[in-house]
Short mmCIF file of the C-alpha atoms (twelve columns), coordinates in Angstrom:
data_MODEL
# 
_entry.id   MODEL 
# 
loop_
_atom_site.group_PDB 
_atom_site.id 
_atom_site.type_symbol 
_atom_site.label_atom_id 
_atom_site.label_alt_id 
_atom_site.label_comp_id 
_atom_site.label_asym_id 
_atom_site.label_seq_id 
_atom_site.Cartn_x 
_atom_site.Cartn_y 
_atom_site.Cartn_z 
_atom_site.pdbx_PDB_model_num 
ATOM 1   C CA . MET A 1   8.055   -128.634 25.003 1 
ATOM 2   C CA . ILE A 2   4.597   -127.360 24.087 1 
ATOM 3   C CA . SER A 3   4.667   -123.970 22.413 1 
ATOM 4   C CA . ASN A 4   2.328   -121.051 23.032 1 
ATOM 5   C CA . GLY A 5   1.673   -120.942 19.304 1 
ATOM 6   C CA . ASN A 6   3.499   -119.741 16.226 1 
ATOM 7   C CA . LYS A 7   1.851   -116.609 14.872 1 
ATOM 8   C CA . ASN A 8   3.721   -117.147 11.594 1 
ATOM 9   C CA . ALA A 9   2.372   -120.672 10.974 1 
ATOM 10  C CA . ARG A 10  1.068   -120.926 7.431  1 
ATOM 11  C CA . VAL A 11  -1.301  -123.815 8.228  1 
ATOM 12  C CA . ILE A 12  -3.314  -124.555 11.360 1 
ATOM 13  C CA . ILE A 13  -4.032  -128.230 11.995 1 
ATOM 14  C CA . VAL A 14  -6.907  -129.021 14.332 1 
ATOM 15  C CA . GLY A 15  -6.314  -132.417 15.929 1 
ATOM 16  C CA . GLY A 16  -3.140  -133.913 17.335 1 
ATOM 17  C CA . GLY A 17  -3.710  -137.603 16.695 1 
ATOM 18  C CA . ILE A 18  -2.194  -139.736 13.956 1 
ATOM 19  C CA . ALA A 19  -3.708  -137.648 11.144 1 
ATOM 20  C CA . GLY A 20  -2.820  -134.256 12.607 1 
ATOM 21  C CA . LEU A 21  0.740   -135.022 13.707 1 
ATOM 22  C CA . THR A 22  1.544   -136.782 10.427 1 
ATOM 23  C CA . THR A 23  0.184   -133.778 8.514  1 
ATOM 24  C CA . ALA A 24  2.457   -131.463 10.505 1 
ATOM 25  C CA . LEU A 25  5.448   -133.677 9.654  1 
ATOM 26  C CA . ALA A 26  4.463   -133.827 5.986  1 
ATOM 27  C CA . LEU A 27  4.161   -130.047 5.793  1 
ATOM 28  C CA . SER A 28  7.477   -129.628 7.576  1 
ATOM 29  C CA . HIS A 29  8.997   -132.052 5.072  1 
ATOM 30  C CA . VAL A 30  8.133   -129.641 2.222  1 
ATOM 31  C CA . GLY A 31  9.098   -126.495 4.156  1 
ATOM 32  C CA . ILE A 32  5.634   -125.343 5.315  1 
ATOM 33  C CA . SER A 33  5.179   -124.247 8.934  1 
ATOM 34  C CA . SER A 34  2.189   -125.352 10.985 1 
ATOM 35  C CA . LEU A 35  0.490   -125.009 14.342 1 
ATOM 36  C CA . VAL A 36  -1.228  -128.101 15.750 1 
ATOM 37  C CA . LEU A 37  -4.124  -127.513 18.149 1 
ATOM 38  C CA . GLU A 38  -5.116  -130.543 20.226 1 
ATOM 39  C CA . ARG A 39  -7.970  -130.770 22.740 1 
ATOM 40  C CA . THR A 40  -6.037  -133.192 25.015 1 
ATOM 41  C CA . ASP A 41  -2.365  -133.478 25.992 1 
ATOM 42  C CA . PHE A 42  -1.370  -135.362 22.826 1 
ATOM 43  C CA . GLU A 43  -1.955  -138.651 24.610 1 
ATOM 44  C CA . ASP A 44  -3.766  -141.607 23.104 1 
ATOM 45  C CA . ALA A 45  -6.390  -142.909 25.510 1 
ATOM 46  C CA . THR A 46  -7.840  -145.704 23.370 1 
ATOM 47  C CA . GLY A 47  -5.575  -148.428 24.746 1 
ATOM 48  C CA . ALA A 48  -5.521  -150.164 21.369 1 
ATOM 49  C CA . GLY A 49  -3.058  -151.599 18.933 1 
ATOM 50  C CA . ILE A 50  -2.866  -150.595 15.296 1 
ATOM 51  C CA . GLN A 51  -1.621  -152.075 12.037 1 
ATOM 52  C CA . LEU A 52  0.598   -149.917 9.828  1 
ATOM 53  C CA . THR A 53  0.526   -151.379 6.342  1 
ATOM 54  C CA . PRO A 54  3.325   -150.517 3.860  1 
ATOM 55  C CA . ASN A 55  1.373   -147.650 2.272  1 
ATOM 56  C CA . ALA A 56  1.645   -145.964 5.699  1 
ATOM 57  C CA . THR A 57  5.200   -146.956 6.641  1 
ATOM 58  C CA . ARG A 58  6.389   -145.707 3.226  1 
ATOM 59  C CA . VAL A 59  5.345   -142.184 4.241  1 
ATOM 60  C CA . LEU A 60  6.512   -142.365 7.855  1 
ATOM 61  C CA . PHE A 61  9.920   -143.744 6.906  1 
ATOM 62  C CA . GLN A 62  10.404  -140.788 4.553  1 
ATOM 63  C CA . PHE A 63  10.199  -138.561 7.625  1 
ATOM 64  C CA . GLY A 64  13.140  -140.401 9.194  1 
ATOM 65  C CA . LEU A 65  11.073  -142.498 11.608 1 
ATOM 66  C CA . ALA A 66  12.221  -145.963 10.477 1 
ATOM 67  C CA . ASN A 67  14.382  -146.722 13.517 1 
ATOM 68  C CA . GLN A 68  11.927  -145.351 16.077 1 
ATOM 69  C CA . LEU A 69  9.040   -147.335 14.617 1 
ATOM 70  C CA . ALA A 70  11.051  -150.530 14.218 1 
ATOM 71  C CA . GLU A 71  12.131  -150.378 17.870 1 
ATOM 72  C CA . SER A 72  8.572   -149.893 19.117 1 
ATOM 73  C CA . SER A 73  6.644   -152.328 16.934 1 
ATOM 74  C CA . HIS A 74  6.326   -155.900 15.710 1 
ATOM 75  C CA . GLU A 75  6.752   -157.014 12.103 1 
ATOM 76  C CA . PRO A 76  4.404   -159.954 11.440 1 
ATOM 77  C CA . GLN A 77  5.679   -162.992 9.571  1 
ATOM 78  C CA . ILE A 78  2.635   -165.269 9.368  1 
ATOM 79  C CA . LEU A 79  -1.109  -164.627 9.189  1 
ATOM 80  C CA . GLU A 80  -3.326  -167.519 10.277 1 
ATOM 81  C CA . THR A 81  -7.068  -167.788 9.831  1 
ATOM 82  C CA . ARG A 82  -8.801  -170.170 12.213 1 
ATOM 83  C CA . HIS A 83  -12.171 -171.870 12.500 1 
ATOM 84  C CA . TRP A 84  -14.367 -170.350 15.181 1 
ATOM 85  C CA . LYS A 85  -15.516 -173.667 16.675 1 
ATOM 86  C CA . THR A 86  -12.716 -176.179 16.092 1 
ATOM 87  C CA . GLY A 87  -9.745  -173.816 16.311 1 
ATOM 88  C CA . ARG A 88  -8.327  -175.488 13.198 1 
ATOM 89  C CA . VAL A 89  -5.950  -173.356 11.116 1 
ATOM 90  C CA . LEU A 90  -7.870  -172.775 7.891  1 
ATOM 91  C CA . CYS A 91  -5.102  -170.954 6.075  1 
ATOM 92  C CA . ARG A 92  -1.482  -170.131 6.919  1 
ATOM 93  C CA . ILE A 93  -0.389  -167.112 4.895  1 
ATOM 94  C CA . PRO A 94  3.268   -166.018 4.551  1 
ATOM 95  C CA . LEU A 95  2.411   -162.356 5.155  1 
ATOM 96  C CA . HIS A 96  5.997   -161.107 5.399  1 
ATOM 97  C CA . GLU A 97  6.965   -162.905 2.203  1 
ATOM 98  C CA . ILE A 98  3.986   -161.505 0.284  1 
ATOM 99  C CA . VAL A 99  4.602   -157.969 1.511  1 
ATOM 100 C CA . ALA A 100 8.298   -158.191 0.595  1 
ATOM 101 C CA . ARG A 101 7.376   -159.385 -2.898 1 
ATOM 102 C CA . TYR A 102 5.113   -156.446 -3.711 1 
ATOM 103 C CA . CYS A 103 6.146   -153.639 -1.351 1 
ATOM 104 C CA . SER A 104 9.353   -151.759 -0.550 1 
ATOM 105 C CA . TYR A 105 8.339   -150.974 3.028  1 
ATOM 106 C CA . PRO A 106 7.365   -153.179 5.990  1 
ATOM 107 C CA . TYR A 107 4.054   -154.103 7.580  1 
ATOM 108 C CA . LEU A 108 4.222   -153.130 11.269 1 
ATOM 109 C CA . GLN A 109 1.972   -153.651 14.306 1 
ATOM 110 C CA . ILE A 110 2.253   -151.140 17.152 1 
ATOM 111 C CA . HIS A 111 0.425   -149.728 20.152 1 
ATOM 112 C CA . ARG A 112 -1.457  -146.560 19.157 1 
ATOM 113 C CA . SER A 113 -0.059  -144.651 22.134 1 
ATOM 114 C CA . GLU A 114 3.466   -145.596 21.074 1 
ATOM 115 C CA . LEU A 115 2.833   -144.390 17.529 1 
ATOM 116 C CA . ILE A 116 1.499   -141.091 18.882 1 
ATOM 117 C CA . ARG A 117 4.606   -140.768 21.061 1 
ATOM 118 C CA . VAL A 118 6.925   -141.296 18.076 1 
ATOM 119 C CA . LEU A 119 5.018   -138.790 15.928 1 
ATOM 120 C CA . HIS A 120 4.803   -136.227 18.734 1 
ATOM 121 C CA . SER A 121 8.539   -136.461 19.488 1 
ATOM 122 C CA . ALA A 122 9.343   -135.995 15.804 1 
ATOM 123 C CA . CYS A 123 7.114   -132.904 15.656 1 
ATOM 124 C CA . GLU A 124 8.821   -131.421 18.696 1 
ATOM 125 C CA . GLU A 125 12.163  -131.667 16.907 1 
ATOM 126 C CA . ARG A 126 10.966  -129.639 13.895 1 
ATOM 127 C CA . ALA A 127 11.514  -125.892 14.215 1 
ATOM 128 C CA . ASN A 128 8.599   -125.123 11.890 1 
ATOM 129 C CA . ILE A 129 6.023   -127.111 13.890 1 
ATOM 130 C CA . ASP A 130 4.329   -125.705 16.979 1 
ATOM 131 C CA . LEU A 131 2.136   -127.764 19.277 1 
ATOM 132 C CA . MET A 132 -0.578  -126.538 21.624 1 
ATOM 133 C CA . SER A 133 -2.532  -128.780 23.977 1 
ATOM 134 C CA . GLN A 134 -5.879  -128.356 25.754 1 
ATOM 135 C CA . VAL A 135 -7.340  -126.201 22.975 1 
ATOM 136 C CA . GLU A 136 -11.034 -126.441 22.114 1 
ATOM 137 C CA . VAL A 137 -12.000 -124.751 18.851 1 
ATOM 138 C CA . GLU A 138 -15.240 -122.826 19.264 1 
ATOM 139 C CA . GLU A 139 -15.794 -120.679 16.168 1 
ATOM 140 C CA . ILE A 140 -14.338 -120.304 12.669 1 
ATOM 141 C CA . GLU A 141 -14.477 -117.402 10.246 1 
ATOM 142 C CA . GLN A 142 -12.982 -117.094 6.790  1 
ATOM 143 C CA . SER A 143 -11.956 -114.013 4.839  1 
ATOM 144 C CA . LYS A 144 -10.569 -113.802 1.323  1 
ATOM 145 C CA . GLU A 145 -6.989  -114.405 2.473  1 
ATOM 146 C CA . ARG A 146 -7.239  -116.008 5.907  1 
ATOM 147 C CA . VAL A 147 -8.994  -118.350 8.313  1 
ATOM 148 C CA . ASN A 148 -9.443  -117.318 11.936 1 
ATOM 149 C CA . LEU A 149 -10.131 -119.802 14.706 1 
ATOM 150 C CA . TYR A 150 -11.583 -118.729 18.057 1 
ATOM 151 C CA . SER A 151 -10.789 -121.148 20.830 1 
ATOM 152 C CA . SER A 152 -10.573 -121.695 24.551 1 
ATOM 153 C CA . LYS A 153 -7.042  -120.264 24.324 1 
ATOM 154 C CA . GLY A 154 -7.720  -117.271 22.136 1 
ATOM 155 C CA . LYS A 155 -7.682  -116.435 18.449 1 
ATOM 156 C CA . PHE A 156 -5.449  -118.104 15.851 1 
ATOM 157 C CA . GLY A 157 -5.161  -117.274 12.178 1 
ATOM 158 C CA . ALA A 158 -3.475  -118.791 9.134  1 
ATOM 159 C CA . ALA A 159 -3.787  -119.088 5.374  1 
ATOM 160 C CA . MET A 160 -5.400  -122.496 5.723  1 
ATOM 161 C CA . VAL A 161 -6.963  -124.878 8.244  1 
ATOM 162 C CA . VAL A 162 -6.741  -128.672 8.141  1 
ATOM 163 C CA . GLY A 163 -9.423  -130.496 10.113 1 
ATOM 164 C CA . ALA A 164 -7.785  -133.683 11.394 1 
ATOM 165 C CA . ASP A 165 -9.837  -134.025 14.559 1 
ATOM 166 C CA . GLY A 166 -11.289 -137.479 14.078 1 
ATOM 167 C CA . THR A 167 -14.688 -139.081 13.547 1 
ATOM 168 C CA . HIS A 168 -16.516 -136.616 15.798 1 
ATOM 169 C CA . SER A 169 -14.815 -133.650 14.119 1 
ATOM 170 C CA . THR A 170 -15.626 -130.133 15.271 1 
ATOM 171 C CA . ILE A 171 -14.256 -128.733 12.008 1 
ATOM 172 C CA . SER A 172 -16.427 -131.094 9.946  1 
ATOM 173 C CA . LYS A 173 -19.533 -129.788 11.719 1 
ATOM 174 C CA . HIS A 174 -18.454 -126.232 10.922 1 
ATOM 175 C CA . LEU A 175 -18.466 -127.281 7.247  1 
ATOM 176 C CA . GLY A 176 -22.093 -128.353 7.601  1 
ATOM 177 C CA . ASN A 177 -21.502 -132.097 7.938  1 
ATOM 178 C CA . THR A 178 -24.185 -132.865 10.509 1 
ATOM 179 C CA . GLU A 179 -25.693 -136.042 9.004  1 
ATOM 180 C CA . GLU A 180 -25.525 -139.005 11.366 1 
ATOM 181 C CA . PRO A 181 -24.137 -142.272 9.945  1 
ATOM 182 C CA . GLU A 182 -26.244 -145.436 9.902  1 
ATOM 183 C CA . PHE A 183 -25.424 -147.973 12.608 1 
ATOM 184 C CA . SER A 184 -24.196 -151.260 11.105 1 
ATOM 185 C CA . HIS A 185 -25.387 -153.385 14.055 1 
ATOM 186 C CA . TRP A 186 -21.796 -154.546 14.505 1 
ATOM 187 C CA . GLN A 187 -19.635 -153.642 17.458 1 
ATOM 188 C CA . ALA A 188 -15.924 -154.052 18.121 1 
ATOM 189 C CA . TRP A 189 -14.426 -154.812 21.521 1 
ATOM 190 C CA . ARG A 190 -10.728 -154.157 22.087 1 
ATOM 191 C CA . THR A 191 -8.165  -154.794 24.749 1 
ATOM 192 C CA . VAL A 192 -4.413  -155.134 25.114 1 
ATOM 193 C CA . LEU A 193 -2.912  -158.038 27.074 1 
ATOM 194 C CA . LYS A 194 0.649   -158.165 28.361 1 
ATOM 195 C CA . GLU A 195 2.305   -161.579 28.567 1 
ATOM 196 C CA . PRO A 196 -0.981  -163.538 28.550 1 
ATOM 197 C CA . GLY A 197 0.846   -166.835 29.013 1 
ATOM 198 C CA . SER A 198 1.963   -169.825 27.004 1 
ATOM 199 C CA . ASP A 199 -1.389  -171.638 27.273 1 
ATOM 200 C CA . VAL A 200 -2.721  -169.493 24.431 1 
ATOM 201 C CA . GLN A 201 -1.251  -170.933 21.243 1 
ATOM 202 C CA . GLY A 202 -0.299  -169.064 18.083 1 
ATOM 203 C CA . LEU A 203 0.140   -165.662 19.728 1 
ATOM 204 C CA . SER A 204 3.399   -164.981 17.934 1 
ATOM 205 C CA . ASN A 205 1.466   -164.864 14.664 1 
ATOM 206 C CA . THR A 206 -1.329  -162.591 13.522 1 
ATOM 207 C CA . ASN A 207 -4.569  -164.554 13.930 1 
ATOM 208 C CA . VAL A 208 -8.064  -164.085 12.535 1 
ATOM 209 C CA . TRP A 209 -10.801 -166.325 13.940 1 
ATOM 210 C CA . CYS A 210 -13.718 -166.415 11.480 1 
ATOM 211 C CA . GLY A 211 -17.274 -167.269 12.487 1 
ATOM 212 C CA . PRO A 212 -20.792 -166.586 11.186 1 
ATOM 213 C CA . THR A 213 -21.707 -164.379 14.158 1 
ATOM 214 C CA . GLY A 214 -18.429 -162.539 14.642 1 
ATOM 215 C CA . HIS A 215 -14.679 -162.678 14.336 1 
ATOM 216 C CA . ILE A 216 -11.558 -162.098 16.418 1 
ATOM 217 C CA . VAL A 217 -8.241  -160.566 15.408 1 
ATOM 218 C CA . HIS A 218 -5.170  -160.722 17.653 1 
ATOM 219 C CA . TYR A 219 -1.538  -159.891 17.035 1 
ATOM 220 C CA . PRO A 220 1.682   -158.840 18.820 1 
ATOM 221 C CA . ILE A 221 2.371   -155.096 18.971 1 
ATOM 222 C CA . ASP A 222 5.917   -155.091 20.342 1 
ATOM 223 C CA . ALA A 223 8.802   -157.392 21.211 1 
ATOM 224 C CA . LEU A 224 7.879   -157.472 24.910 1 
ATOM 225 C CA . GLY A 225 4.932   -159.857 24.837 1 
ATOM 226 C CA . THR A 226 2.139   -157.308 24.388 1 
ATOM 227 C CA . TYR A 227 -0.819  -158.328 22.231 1 
ATOM 228 C CA . ASN A 228 -3.777  -156.479 20.766 1 
ATOM 229 C CA . PHE A 229 -7.173  -158.204 20.674 1 
ATOM 230 C CA . VAL A 230 -10.242 -157.096 18.729 1 
ATOM 231 C CA . PHE A 231 -13.532 -158.981 19.072 1 
ATOM 232 C CA . VAL A 232 -16.250 -158.135 16.537 1 
ATOM 233 C CA . THR A 233 -19.827 -159.147 17.330 1 
ATOM 234 C CA . LYS A 234 -23.366 -158.207 16.409 1 
ATOM 235 C CA . SER A 235 -25.000 -155.692 18.716 1 
ATOM 236 C CA . SER A 236 -28.533 -155.948 20.025 1 
ATOM 237 C CA . GLU A 237 -28.504 -152.249 20.907 1 
ATOM 238 C CA . THR A 238 -27.609 -149.055 19.082 1 
ATOM 239 C CA . LEU A 239 -24.181 -147.965 20.264 1 
ATOM 240 C CA . SER A 240 -22.195 -144.768 20.156 1 
ATOM 241 C CA . GLY A 241 -19.229 -144.552 17.815 1 
ATOM 242 C CA . LYS A 242 -17.050 -143.202 20.615 1 
ATOM 243 C CA . TRP A 243 -13.945 -145.226 21.375 1 
ATOM 244 C CA . LYS A 244 -13.893 -144.984 25.143 1 
ATOM 245 C CA . GLN A 245 -16.915 -147.080 26.157 1 
ATOM 246 C CA . ASN A 246 -16.346 -149.665 28.844 1 
ATOM 247 C CA . GLY A 247 -17.281 -153.237 28.060 1 
ATOM 248 C CA . LYS A 248 -18.250 -156.076 30.374 1 
ATOM 249 C CA . VAL A 249 -16.400 -159.401 30.242 1 
ATOM 250 C CA . THR A 250 -19.599 -161.297 31.093 1 
ATOM 251 C CA . GLU A 251 -21.317 -159.845 28.019 1 
ATOM 252 C CA . LEU A 252 -18.318 -160.541 25.795 1 
ATOM 253 C CA . ARG A 253 -18.264 -164.130 27.057 1 
ATOM 254 C CA . GLU A 254 -21.934 -164.561 26.116 1 
ATOM 255 C CA . TYR A 255 -21.300 -163.436 22.537 1 
ATOM 256 C CA . PHE A 256 -18.605 -166.098 22.131 1 
ATOM 257 C CA . GLN A 257 -20.384 -168.939 23.868 1 
ATOM 258 C CA . GLY A 258 -19.801 -172.137 21.894 1 
ATOM 259 C CA . TRP A 259 -16.555 -170.928 20.304 1 
ATOM 260 C CA . HIS A 260 -13.313 -172.883 20.674 1 
ATOM 261 C CA . ASN A 261 -11.899 -173.295 24.196 1 
ATOM 262 C CA . GLU A 262 -8.918  -171.103 23.357 1 
ATOM 263 C CA . VAL A 263 -11.264 -168.183 22.708 1 
ATOM 264 C CA . ASN A 264 -12.784 -168.695 26.137 1 
ATOM 265 C CA . GLU A 265 -9.281  -168.817 27.659 1 
ATOM 266 C CA . ILE A 266 -8.420  -165.501 26.025 1 
ATOM 267 C CA . ILE A 267 -11.603 -163.859 27.313 1 
ATOM 268 C CA . GLU A 268 -10.842 -165.079 30.854 1 
ATOM 269 C CA . LEU A 269 -7.525  -163.185 30.695 1 
ATOM 270 C CA . VAL A 270 -9.191  -159.857 29.875 1 
ATOM 271 C CA . ASP A 271 -9.010  -157.133 32.501 1 
ATOM 272 C CA . GLU A 272 -12.422 -155.462 32.428 1 
ATOM 273 C CA . GLN A 273 -10.892 -152.096 33.329 1 
ATOM 274 C CA . HIS A 274 -9.109  -152.198 29.982 1 
ATOM 275 C CA . LEU A 275 -11.930 -153.623 27.868 1 
ATOM 276 C CA . PHE A 276 -13.584 -151.096 25.584 1 
ATOM 277 C CA . ARG A 277 -16.100 -151.318 22.783 1 
ATOM 278 C CA . TRP A 278 -17.406 -149.076 20.073 1 
ATOM 279 C CA . GLY A 279 -20.179 -149.207 17.500 1 
ATOM 280 C CA . LEU A 280 -19.352 -149.551 13.811 1 
ATOM 281 C CA . PHE A 281 -21.178 -147.231 11.427 1 
ATOM 282 C CA . HIS A 282 -21.664 -146.954 7.679  1 
ATOM 283 C CA . HIS A 283 -19.718 -143.725 7.165  1 
ATOM 284 C CA . ALA A 284 -19.028 -144.737 3.553  1 
ATOM 285 C CA . ARG A 285 -22.699 -144.158 2.712  1 
ATOM 286 C CA . MET A 286 -22.666 -140.507 3.778  1 
ATOM 287 C CA . LYS A 287 -22.458 -137.517 1.442  1 
ATOM 288 C CA . LEU A 288 -20.042 -135.129 3.126  1 
ATOM 289 C CA . SER A 289 -18.267 -131.912 2.205  1 
ATOM 290 C CA . TRP A 290 -14.499 -132.427 2.140  1 
ATOM 291 C CA . SER A 291 -13.682 -128.723 2.061  1 
ATOM 292 C CA . HIS A 292 -14.932 -125.164 2.066  1 
ATOM 293 C CA . LYS A 293 -12.780 -122.288 0.825  1 
ATOM 294 C CA . ARG A 294 -9.592  -122.448 2.925  1 
ATOM 295 C CA . ILE A 295 -10.599 -125.374 5.139  1 
ATOM 296 C CA . VAL A 296 -10.054 -129.037 4.247  1 
ATOM 297 C CA . LEU A 297 -10.742 -132.262 6.131  1 
ATOM 298 C CA . LEU A 298 -8.641  -135.402 6.166  1 
ATOM 299 C CA . GLY A 299 -8.412  -138.738 7.983  1 
ATOM 300 C CA . ASP A 300 -11.365 -139.874 10.069 1 
ATOM 301 C CA . ALA A 301 -12.750 -136.336 10.066 1 
ATOM 302 C CA . ILE A 302 -13.990 -136.985 6.517  1 
ATOM 303 C CA . HIS A 303 -13.697 -140.713 5.743  1 
ATOM 304 C CA . THR A 304 -14.038 -142.922 8.811  1 
ATOM 305 C CA . THR A 305 -13.592 -146.461 7.523  1 
ATOM 306 C CA . MET A 306 -14.733 -149.852 8.785  1 
ATOM 307 C CA . PRO A 307 -11.756 -151.573 10.477 1 
ATOM 308 C CA . PHE A 308 -11.907 -154.764 8.404  1 
ATOM 309 C CA . LEU A 309 -8.979  -153.879 6.096  1 
ATOM 310 C CA . ALA A 310 -6.916  -152.083 8.778  1 
ATOM 311 C CA . GLN A 311 -6.719  -148.977 6.570  1 
ATOM 312 C CA . GLY A 312 -8.072  -146.156 8.741  1 
ATOM 313 C CA . ALA A 313 -4.706  -144.904 9.963  1 
ATOM 314 C CA . ALA A 314 -2.991  -145.675 6.653  1 
ATOM 315 C CA . LEU A 315 -5.486  -143.526 4.741  1 
ATOM 316 C CA . ALA A 316 -4.890  -140.643 7.166  1 
ATOM 317 C CA . VAL A 317 -1.116  -140.953 6.663  1 
ATOM 318 C CA . GLU A 318 -1.622  -140.958 2.883  1 
ATOM 319 C CA . ASP A 319 -3.834  -137.867 3.190  1 
ATOM 320 C CA . ALA A 320 -1.116  -136.036 5.120  1 
ATOM 321 C CA . MET A 321 1.487   -136.595 2.432  1 
ATOM 322 C CA . ALA A 322 -1.009  -135.785 -0.319 1 
ATOM 323 C CA . ILE A 323 -2.073  -132.384 1.058  1 
ATOM 324 C CA . ALA A 324 1.546   -131.382 1.689  1 
ATOM 325 C CA . SER A 325 2.545   -132.431 -1.832 1 
ATOM 326 C CA . ARG A 326 -0.354  -130.454 -3.334 1 
ATOM 327 C CA . LEU A 327 0.525   -127.312 -1.380 1 
ATOM 328 C CA . ARG A 328 4.129   -127.540 -2.528 1 
ATOM 329 C CA . ALA A 329 3.153   -128.209 -6.149 1 
ATOM 330 C CA . CYS A 330 0.704   -125.295 -6.126 1 
ATOM 331 C CA . SER A 331 3.216   -122.920 -4.460 1 
ATOM 332 C CA . MET A 332 0.905   -122.550 -1.466 1 
ATOM 333 C CA . ASN A 333 -2.091  -121.573 -3.600 1 
ATOM 334 C CA . VAL A 334 -4.550  -122.896 -1.037 1 
ATOM 335 C CA . HIS A 335 -7.649  -123.090 -3.233 1 
ATOM 336 C CA . ARG A 336 -5.894  -124.965 -6.038 1 
ATOM 337 C CA . ALA A 337 -4.142  -127.274 -3.578 1 
ATOM 338 C CA . ILE A 338 -7.352  -128.196 -1.767 1 
ATOM 339 C CA . GLN A 339 -9.264  -128.781 -4.999 1 
ATOM 340 C CA . SER A 340 -6.461  -130.992 -6.341 1 
ATOM 341 C CA . PHE A 341 -6.228  -132.892 -3.038 1 
ATOM 342 C CA . VAL A 342 -9.943  -133.707 -2.915 1 
ATOM 343 C CA . VAL A 343 -10.033 -134.927 -6.529 1 
ATOM 344 C CA . TYR A 344 -6.878  -137.002 -5.981 1 
ATOM 345 C CA . ARG A 345 -7.935  -138.664 -2.750 1 
ATOM 346 C CA . LYS A 346 -11.659 -139.193 -3.112 1 
ATOM 347 C CA . THR A 347 -11.604 -142.137 -5.526 1 
ATOM 348 C CA . ARG A 348 -9.053  -144.133 -3.530 1 
ATOM 349 C CA . VAL A 349 -10.662 -143.425 -0.173 1 
ATOM 350 C CA . GLU A 350 -14.172 -144.315 -1.307 1 
ATOM 351 C CA . GLY A 351 -12.877 -147.498 -2.933 1 
ATOM 352 C CA . ILE A 352 -11.209 -148.662 0.264  1 
ATOM 353 C CA . GLN A 353 -14.236 -147.725 2.354  1 
ATOM 354 C CA . GLY A 354 -16.359 -149.926 0.100  1 
ATOM 355 C CA . GLN A 355 -13.879 -152.807 0.178  1 
ATOM 356 C CA . SER A 356 -13.728 -152.603 3.981  1 
ATOM 357 C CA . GLU A 357 -17.497 -152.966 4.237  1 
ATOM 358 C CA . LYS A 358 -17.420 -155.986 1.904  1 
ATOM 359 C CA . MET A 359 -14.654 -157.576 3.962  1 
ATOM 360 C CA . GLY A 360 -16.954 -157.398 6.977  1 
ATOM 361 C CA . VAL A 361 -19.311 -159.709 5.076  1 
ATOM 362 C CA . VAL A 362 -16.492 -162.041 3.989  1 
ATOM 363 C CA . TYR A 363 -15.240 -162.519 7.566  1 
ATOM 364 C CA . HIS A 364 -18.668 -163.819 8.620  1 
ATOM 365 C CA . LEU A 365 -19.531 -166.162 5.765  1 
ATOM 366 C CA . ASP A 366 -21.098 -169.420 6.881  1 
ATOM 367 C CA . PHE A 367 -20.558 -172.855 5.342  1 
ATOM 368 C CA . PRO A 368 -20.326 -173.595 2.403  1 
ATOM 369 C CA . TRP A 369 -19.389 -170.053 1.296  1 
ATOM 370 C CA . SER A 370 -16.717 -169.894 3.998  1 
ATOM 371 C CA . THR A 371 -14.889 -172.730 2.202  1 
ATOM 372 C CA . ILE A 372 -14.469 -170.542 -0.880 1 
ATOM 373 C CA . ARG A 373 -13.194 -167.718 1.320  1 
ATOM 374 C CA . ASP A 374 -10.629 -169.961 3.011  1 
ATOM 375 C CA . TRP A 375 -9.449  -171.376 -0.312 1 
ATOM 376 C CA . GLY A 376 -8.806  -167.897 -1.726 1 
ATOM 377 C CA . THR A 377 -7.345  -166.149 1.326  1 
ATOM 378 C CA . THR A 378 -3.690  -166.230 0.276  1 
ATOM 379 C CA . TRP A 379 -4.629  -164.893 -3.163 1 
ATOM 380 C CA . ALA A 380 -6.726  -162.144 -1.524 1 
ATOM 381 C CA . VAL A 381 -3.851  -161.032 0.737  1 
ATOM 382 C CA . ALA A 382 -1.515  -160.878 -2.266 1 
ATOM 383 C CA . LYS A 383 -4.099  -158.735 -4.060 1 
ATOM 384 C CA . LEU A 384 -4.236  -156.381 -1.072 1 
ATOM 385 C CA . ALA A 385 -0.452  -156.062 -1.197 1 
ATOM 386 C CA . ARG A 386 -0.530  -155.271 -4.921 1 
ATOM 387 C CA . ASP A 387 -3.525  -152.935 -4.945 1 
ATOM 388 C CA . ILE A 388 -3.457  -151.216 -1.545 1 
ATOM 389 C CA . TYR A 389 -0.210  -151.757 0.368  1 
ATOM 390 C CA . SER A 390 2.111   -150.905 -2.551 1 
ATOM 391 C CA . TYR A 391 0.382   -147.562 -3.177 1 
ATOM 392 C CA . GLU A 392 2.708   -144.577 -3.341 1 
ATOM 393 C CA . THR A 393 1.288   -141.193 -2.365 1 
ATOM 394 C CA . VAL A 394 2.455   -138.412 -4.702 1 
# 
């Protein structure tokens, strides 16, 4: 059921993806009503898998989503890093064991569309959450006590607006964030394969193939034989940061010429209709406004992060819990809550953005520096579990 809008909603959330729907659930969790405005039909069109590290599942499980997520996802046991040319396993990391040692919640891998479905269904069950699809926000005005949004479906007003509408955020532009990020000259290709066959070894584990000119990550995202693949390569052209750009298998094959035969076998299985690529940009280097008066940004709308630590979605989930907690603690004093939220989140977010950029360098180290990387990988994963995955949003 999609509502026609709750005129009594205390918060309007623009964006119905992971960040927006999780924010609605977090607000509902502390007794605050919201209206979520989404430009599509609450459907994920990226066709990609996603990793939910324990700092994200901690929050989602608190909303009662443990069973739904467990049924729809895969919990990795082993992480293997492999040599780009020989295919040799460089390091075999007991990921599940490390996570269990430092974290109270699991590490899950899931299809993005399935995560959106779980979040959307949970929102529909909450009486104090309203959902509206096919809404394009056109103008925003703020008064002393209220924010009014003018959209393709009329006017909406509330005490506060949360911009959770992604990297190309309309709300962010309304806050004056018009600077364009610097292109990193890296691109990521993604596809999902169903039951690719037994000829491809090691699929049951999470795999990272490391090479000096790129890397590949692949992992299961359910119990039905569905796998997510991400290929990261240099780009000879300046790309858009949009997710839905079609890629060509012939071009992907050229980038990985000379890699191990198993990589070539994987590429031959790719259905070009479901191969997409996007450019990676240095968003961490931008100076952006997180908020203005009664409007605040969260998730990719303010801190798009390189994918090399798999923390983009997790940071958005943390943001959702953090803004809800601040509103409750400040008794819905919007200005105090927003100020507290920005101070609380900025240091952690900027730290992870920086670490993600550095990890992009580490993945592509050439010999002999790659030997040091391989030797310290298990230690590095344990450090991630201690410093990032075990984080508790308050």
